[in-house]
C-alpha positions as CSV (number, residue, x, y, z in Angstrom):
1,M,0.0,0.0,0.0
2,R,1.1,3.6,-0.5
3,S,-0.2,6.7,1.1
4,I,-1.2,9.8,-0.9
5,A,-2.5,13.0,0.6
6,G,-3.5,11.2,3.8
7,G,-5.4,8.4,2.0
8,I,-4.4,4.8,1.6
9,L,-4.4,3.6,-1.9
10,E,-4.5,-0.2,-2.3
11,P,-3.1,-2.0,-5.3
12,H,-5.7,-3.0,-7.8
13,H,-4.6,-6.7,-7.9
14,T,-5.6,-7.5,-4.3
15,A,-8.5,-9.8,-4.0
16,T,-10.3,-7.8,-1.3
17,T,-10.0,-4.4,-2.8
18,C,-11.1,-2.7,-6.0
19,K,-10.0,-4.1,-9.4
20,R,-9.2,-0.8,-11.1
21,S,-6.0,1.2,-11.1
22,P,-4.4,2.0,-7.7
23,D,-5.3,5.7,-8.2
24,S,-9.0,4.8,-8.1
25,C,-8.9,2.8,-4.9
26,V,-9.1,4.8,-1.7
27,S,-9.7,3.3,1.7
28,A,-10.4,5.6,4.5
29,P,-9.7,4.2,8.0
30,D,-12.0,5.7,10.6
31,T,-10.8,7.5,13.7
32,G,-11.6,4.7,16.1
33,D,-14.1,6.9,17.9
34,D,-16.9,4.3,17.5
35,Q,-17.4,1.8,20.2
36,I,-19.3,-1.4,19.6
37,D,-19.9,-3.9,22.4
38,G,-17.3,-2.2,24.5
39,I,-14.5,-2.7,21.9
40,R,-12.8,0.3,20.4
41,G,-11.1,-0.1,17.0
42,Q,-10.6,1.2,13.6
43,T,-12.4,0.1,10.5
44,A,-11.0,0.6,7.0
45,I,-13.8,1.2,4.5
46,P,-12.5,0.8,0.9
47,I,-14.2,3.2,-1.6
48,E,-14.0,2.3,-5.3
49,L,-13.8,5.4,-7.5
50,T,-13.0,5.9,-11.2
51,E,-9.5,7.2,-11.7
52,D,-10.8,10.7,-12.5
53,K,-12.9,10.9,-9.3
54,G,-10.0,9.6,-7.2
55,I,-7.8,12.4,-8.6
56,L,-10.7,14.9,-8.0
57,V,-11.0,13.8,-4.4
58,R,-7.3,14.0,-3.7
59,R,-7.1,17.5,-5.3
60,Y,-10.2,18.7,-3.4
61,A,-8.7,17.4,-0.1
62,A,-5.3,19.0,-0.8
63,S,-7.0,22.3,-1.8
64,K,-8.8,22.4,1.6
65,G,-5.8,21.3,3.6
66,I,-7.5,18.1,4.8
67,S,-6.9,14.4,4.5
68,V,-8.7,12.3,1.9
69,E,-10.3,10.5,4.9
70,D,-11.6,13.8,6.2
71,A,-12.9,14.7,2.8
72,F,-15.2,11.7,3.1
73,R,-15.7,11.6,6.9
74,Q,-16.8,15.2,7.5
75,P,-19.7,15.3,5.1
76,L,-20.8,11.8,6.0
77,F,-21.0,12.6,9.7
78,E,-22.7,15.9,9.0
79,R,-25.3,14.1,7.1
80,I,-25.8,11.5,9.8
81,E,-26.2,14.3,12.4
82,D,-28.6,16.1,10.1
83,E,-30.8,13.0,9.6
84,H,-30.7,12.3,13.3
85,D,-31.8,15.9,14.0
86,I,-34.7,15.6,11.5
87,S,-35.8,12.3,13.1
88,V,-35.8,13.9,16.6
89,G,-37.7,16.9,15.3
90,E,-40.3,14.8,13.5
91,A,-40.8,12.7,16.7
92,A,-41.2,15.9,18.8
93,Y,-43.7,17.3,16.2
94,K,-45.7,14.1,16.3
95,R,-45.9,14.3,20.1
96,Y,-46.9,17.9,19.8
97,L,-49.7,17.0,17.4
98,E,-50.9,14.3,19.9
99,D,-50.8,16.8,22.8
100,P,-50.5,20.4,21.6
101,R,-50.2,22.0,25.1
102,T,-47.4,24.5,25.3
103,H,-45.8,26.2,28.3
104,P,-44.4,29.7,28.6
105,H,-40.7,30.0,29.2
106,A,-41.2,31.4,32.7
107,E,-43.3,28.3,33.6
108,I,-40.6,25.9,32.3
109,L,-38.0,27.7,34.5
110,R,-40.3,27.4,37.5
111,M,-40.8,23.7,36.8
112,F,-37.2,22.8,36.2
113,G,-35.3,25.6,37.9
114,D,-33.4,28.4,36.3
115,G,-30.0,27.3,37.4
116,E,-29.7,29.8,40.2
C-alpha cells in the first residue's frame, strides 16, 4: 500500500479491494471513535472510484488542507447528524400533534429551575 495526501491507496490486484488502477482505490480508516460492544477499534472502508474521481477527491482534499479521509468523513457525519436531528424533530412534532399543550418560558423555568 502507498499513502497519498492522507489516503491509503490499495493495489488493484488484491482480492479484497477494487480491481481498477491503484489511483482509483481509496480506503479511509475511521478515527476509532466508535465503540461497539465495549470494543474500540478502527475500520478501513474501501471506496472504489473511477480514476478521474479519485484524482478529484485528492485534489479537493489538498486544496482544503484536509486528508482524503476527512474529505469523506466530515460530510458523512454531518449528514448522519442532520438526519438524526430531522428524526428527533419529527418525533417531537408528532408528540406535539398528539398533545398540543405548550408552556411559557417562565413556567418551564419554575418547573425545572433556572440554574440559580
